[in-house]
C-alpha positions as CSV (number, residue, x, y, z in Angstrom):
1,M,13.2,-9.1,-46.0
2,I,16.6,-9.7,-44.5
3,V,18.6,-7.5,-42.5
4,V,22.1,-7.2,-42.1
5,D,23.6,-4.2,-39.7
6,V,26.7,-3.7,-38.0
7,K,27.3,-1.6,-34.7
8,S,30.2,0.5,-34.1
9,A,32.5,-0.7,-30.7
10,D,30.7,2.4,-28.8
11,G,27.3,1.2,-29.8
12,L,26.3,5.0,-31.4
13,R,26.3,4.3,-35.1
14,R,25.5,1.4,-37.3
15,K,25.4,0.5,-40.8
16,V,22.3,-1.5,-42.1
17,W,21.7,-3.4,-45.3
18,E,18.0,-4.6,-46.2
19,F,17.5,-7.4,-48.9
20,L,14.2,-8.1,-50.5
21,V,13.6,-11.6,-51.0
22,S,11.8,-13.2,-54.5
23,H,11.3,-16.3,-56.1
24,Q,11.2,-17.4,-59.4
25,Y,9.7,-21.0,-60.7
26,T,11.8,-22.1,-63.5
27,P,9.8,-25.1,-65.6
28,G,12.1,-28.0,-65.6
29,L,13.6,-27.3,-62.1
30,S,12.4,-29.0,-59.1
31,Y,12.9,-26.0,-56.6
32,A,12.4,-21.9,-57.2
33,R,15.3,-19.8,-57.5
34,R,15.6,-17.2,-54.7
35,F,17.0,-13.8,-55.6
36,L,18.2,-11.5,-52.9
37,T,17.8,-7.8,-54.2
38,L,19.5,-4.7,-52.1
39,T,16.7,-2.3,-51.3
40,R,18.2,0.0,-48.9
41,Y,21.4,0.6,-47.3
42,A,22.0,3.1,-44.5
43,E,23.7,4.7,-42.1
44,E,22.4,5.4,-38.4
45,T,23.5,7.0,-35.3
46,R,22.4,7.5,-31.9
47,P,23.8,10.2,-29.0
48,S,23.4,7.2,-26.4
49,T,22.8,3.6,-26.3
50,R,19.5,4.4,-24.2
51,H,18.5,5.9,-27.7
52,K,16.8,4.7,-30.7
53,F,19.1,4.8,-34.1
54,R,18.0,7.5,-36.2
55,R,18.7,7.5,-39.9
56,V,21.8,10.0,-41.0
57,K,22.2,8.6,-44.3
58,Q,20.5,5.8,-46.7
59,W,20.1,4.9,-50.4
60,D,16.9,3.7,-51.2
61,A,16.3,1.5,-54.7
62,M,12.8,2.4,-54.6
63,D,13.7,5.9,-55.0
64,E,17.0,7.1,-55.7
65,R,16.5,10.9,-56.2
66,S,18.5,13.1,-54.1
67,Y,15.7,14.4,-51.5
68,N,15.1,10.7,-50.6
69,S,18.7,8.7,-51.4
70,D,21.2,10.8,-49.6
71,L,24.0,8.4,-50.7
72,K,24.8,6.7,-54.5
73,R,24.0,3.2,-55.1
74,P,26.9,1.2,-53.1
75,A,29.5,-0.2,-55.7
76,E,29.5,-3.2,-54.4
77,I,27.8,-5.0,-51.3
78,P,30.9,-6.6,-49.2
79,Q,31.4,-10.2,-48.9
80,W,30.6,-10.1,-45.2
81,V,27.3,-8.6,-45.5
82,V,26.5,-11.3,-48.6
83,D,27.7,-14.1,-46.0
84,R,25.3,-12.7,-43.2
85,A,22.6,-12.8,-45.4
86,L,23.3,-16.2,-46.9
87,A,23.2,-17.3,-43.5
88,Q,19.9,-16.4,-42.7
89,L,18.2,-18.2,-45.9
90,E,17.6,-22.0,-46.2
91,G,18.3,-23.9,-49.5
92,P,21.4,-23.6,-52.0
93,F,20.4,-21.4,-55.0
94,V,20.5,-17.6,-54.2
95,T,21.2,-14.9,-56.7
96,I,22.4,-11.6,-55.1
97,G,22.0,-8.6,-56.7
98,W,20.4,-5.0,-57.3
99,T,18.4,-5.9,-60.4
100,R,18.6,-9.4,-62.2
101,E,20.0,-7.5,-65.1
102,D,22.9,-6.3,-62.7
103,C,23.3,-9.3,-60.4
104,V,26.7,-10.8,-58.7
105,A,24.9,-14.7,-58.6
106,R,26.2,-17.2,-56.5
107,T,25.1,-20.7,-54.7
108,V,25.9,-21.9,-51.5
109,E,28.6,-24.1,-52.8
110,G,30.3,-20.9,-54.9
111,D,29.5,-21.0,-58.2
112,E,28.3,-18.4,-60.2
113,F,25.7,-17.8,-62.7
114,C,23.1,-15.1,-63.7
115,P,19.5,-16.1,-64.5
């Protein structure tokens, strides 16, 4: 699991993107292609910096029904979030997206492809 979060300047609000890392071995390749799939996006808040963050709204890939996901599926993943997620991985090939059919794929060098 890879988590990318950003806090507000006052430290009372944050946005969280959670990615699941999976692997696919392809015959003929000497490496496994890794997939980053966005599984959860949340907006959280807290009354003061002494308190834990509490979820205000979220989108969950496992259950997009309205009682579990207050937000709609994010239209796109911001580039700086992608950059931070890629920085947490080791190796050259990563595919980023919601599903393999819906992916936006990039390598560290910037080439685009979809499996």
